[in-house]
MIMI-256990 format. One line per 3 residues: number of its first residue (from 0); for each residue x, y, z of C-alpha. Coordinates in pm, whole numbers, always signed. Layout:
BEGIN
NUM	X,Y,Z | ...;
//
This chain:
BEGIN
0	+103,+5124,-1999 | -77,+4820,-2132 | -47,+4702,-2492;
3	-292,+4424,-2575 | -316,+4305,-2934 | -521,+4041,-3110;
6	-371,+3696,-3143 | -184,+3589,-3455 | -365,+3359,-3700;
9	-371,+3001,-3575 | -147,+2756,-3763 | -278,+2479,-3983;
12	-380,+2180,-3770 | -194,+1941,-4000 | +128,+2137,-3945;
15	+87,+2121,-3569 | +34,+1744,-3590 | +348,+1713,-3804;
18	+550,+1910,-3549 | +436,+1680,-3268 | +667,+1414,-3408;
21	+973,+1641,-3407 | +1232,+1626,-3129 | +1405,+1959,-3055;
24	+1737,+1777,-3013 | +1708,+1646,-3369 | +1672,+2002,-3495;
27	+1981,+2077,-3286 | +2175,+1872,-3542 | +2047,+2097,-3819;
30	+2079,+2452,-3684 | +2225,+2667,-3407 | +1952,+2922,-3347;
33	+1597,+2930,-3214 | +1675,+2734,-2896 | +1594,+2889,-2560;
36	+1841,+2899,-2273 | +1862,+2545,-2130 | +1832,+2697,-1781;
39	+1458,+2722,-1852 | +1355,+2375,-1740 | +1029,+2178,-1729;
42	+839,+2117,-1407 | +714,+1781,-1537 | +949,+1487,-1591;
45	+831,+1406,-1942 | +674,+1716,-2096 | +584,+1750,-2461;
48	+453,+2083,-2587 | +368,+2186,-2942 | +163,+2489,-3036;
51	+151,+2854,-3139 | +295,+3118,-2909 | +75,+3369,-2735;
54	+328,+3616,-2601 | +324,+3811,-2276 | +562,+4074,-2139;
57	+518,+4152,-1771 | +757,+4363,-1563 | +899,+4297,-1217;
60	+644,+4235,-945 | +337,+4291,-1164 | +137,+4006,-1322;
63	-178,+4185,-1437 | -134,+4079,-1800 | -65,+3717,-1698;
66	-417,+3705,-1559 | -557,+3889,-1862 | -402,+3648,-2115;
69	-587,+3356,-1957 | -909,+3514,-2077 | -769,+3543,-2430;
72	-595,+3205,-2460 | -738,+2930,-2677 | -703,+2553,-2691;
75	-355,+2445,-2798 | -182,+2778,-2728 | +158,+2803,-2562;
78	+189,+3103,-2329 | +540,+3253,-2357 | +625,+3506,-2085;
81	+903,+3765,-2104 | +985,+3867,-1745 | +1190,+4171,-1848;
84	+1493,+4035,-1662 | +1318,+3971,-1328 | +1452,+3658,-1157;
87	+1292,+3707,-813 | +914,+3717,-852 | +707,+3415,-956;
90	+430,+3517,-1193 | +292,+3163,-1241 | +146,+2932,-978;
93	-133,+2684,-919 | -421,+2926,-981 | -280,+3044,-1314;
96	-220,+2678,-1402 | -583,+2593,-1338 | -698,+2888,-1550;
99	-469,+2769,-1831 | -590,+2410,-1809 | -953,+2519,-1820;
102	-875,+2694,-2149 | -689,+2379,-2271 | -360,+2567,-2305;
105	-86,+2332,-2425 | +187,+2472,-2203 | +358,+2773,-2051;
108	+713,+2909,-2069 | +828,+3164,-1813 | +1166,+3338,-1840;
111	+1179,+3355,-1462 | +1073,+3152,-1159 | +738,+2993,-1078;
114	+573,+2894,-754 | +350,+2605,-644 | +558,+2370,-860;
117	+445,+2058,-671 | +83,+2143,-743 | +165,+2223,-1107;
120	+336,+1885,-1146 | +44,+1705,-981 | -192,+1881,-1221;
123	+15,+1745,-1511 | +62,+2085,-1672 | +365,+2140,-1896;
126	+528,+2450,-1749 | +885,+2561,-1812 | +1058,+2810,-1582;
129	+1389,+2916,-1427 | +1333,+2749,-1092 | +1111,+2841,-800;
132	+1040,+3141,-579 | +811,+3209,-284 | +816,+3580,-372;
135	+516,+3619,-599 | +393,+3893,-828 | +92,+4111,-749;
138	-180,+4284,-948 | -12,+4624,-947 | -120,+4761,-1283;
141	+230,+4877,-1377 | +170,+4771,-1736 | +256,+4491,-1972;
144	+201,+4354,-2320 | +12,+4070,-2485 | +75,+3945,-2840;
147	+378,+4164,-2907 | +734,+4058,-2994 | +911,+3939,-2678;
150	+1241,+3794,-2562 | +1235,+3462,-2382 | +1538,+3250,-2299;
153	+1754,+3457,-2531 | +1522,+3402,-2831 | +1301,+3655,-3004;
156	+946,+3519,-3008 | +674,+3659,-3232 | +305,+3595,-3168;
159	+211,+3284,-3366 | +561,+3136,-3375 | +556,+2759,-3332;
162	+692,+2621,-3005 | +826,+2266,-2973 | +943,+2165,-2625;
165	+1030,+1843,-2446 | +1266,+1729,-2170 | +1568,+1837,-2372;
168	+1471,+2196,-2439 | +1258,+2454,-2614 | +1267,+2539,-2985;
171	+1103,+2837,-3154 | +1019,+2823,-3527 | +854,+3082,-3747;
174	+541,+2958,-3927 | +720,+3009,-4259 | +1007,+2773,-4179;
177	+830,+2522,-3956 | +726,+2271,-4222 | +1067,+2258,-4390;
180	+1246,+2212,-4058 | +996,+1947,-3950 | +1037,+1744,-4266;
183	+1418,+1748,-4241 | +1407,+1655,-3873 | +1162,+1370,-3924;
186	+1377,+1231,-4205 | +1681,+1245,-3977 | +1491,+1068,-3700;
189	+1404,+788,-3942 | +1766,+754,-4056 | +1877,+740,-3693;
192	+1666,+427,-3648 | +1877,+255,-3916 | +2199,+382,-3754;
195	+2094,+235,-3420 | +2010,-95,-3589 | +2355,-115,-3750;
198	+2526,-9,-3428 | +2354,-293,-3242 | +2462,-528,-3523;
201	+2826,-459,-3437 | +2934,-173,-3660 | +3143,+104,-3504;
204	+2992,+448,-3442 | +3269,+652,-3613 | +3248,+438,-3925;
207	+2872,+485,-3945 | +2883,+860,-3884 | +3192,+925,-4102;
210	+3390,+1049,-3801 | +3676,+817,-3904 | +3671,+951,-4260;
213	+3668,+1312,-4139 | +3969,+1251,-3915 | +4158,+1082,-4199;
216	+4076,+1359,-4448 | +4176,+1628,-4199 | +4506,+1454,-4126;
219	+4586,+1444,-4499 | +4535,+1819,-4530;
//
């Protein structure tokens, strides 16, 4: 059975630009959820992906909907693929990469392996996956879903959620919380610049971060 829904509304361009300055690891100081399994790694050495999720769910050896979504994708989208637990078949390779690049897709995230990774890297496309496989999917017509709620890297992803990904990992934010999280993260990144400046000036790290004070206060209790 195939379930193919219309895409979610595209986010405000200004919000996307704001998110481009956010590092997922900075948000890691602020919260403990929304981060995909770190085993999903980038093919490129220095990837940077920001954009709305277009979700795909494709089972086992079938990749019919992966081909279909390339017709539906728009510039700036991030294709997020739920592989339904399959860790053997690669549903993404060089041909799918080319189709994505021609639609100006910002990046792809596959909760499973990919193939043709050398070609994908040479093309400069920001793909994240769980390694490589020579066993590829086929157009079997078993079924699949586009623009439904999926699971990817242990995170629930809704169509239109905002994806931020770099070399350190992948973060998923709902449109409703994205601006608030971005503003807090950007403020923290600015304050970190001052911390680094003081550290280089000779101050100790635990005194700057209050680690010394926390240890002293804990010892008193």
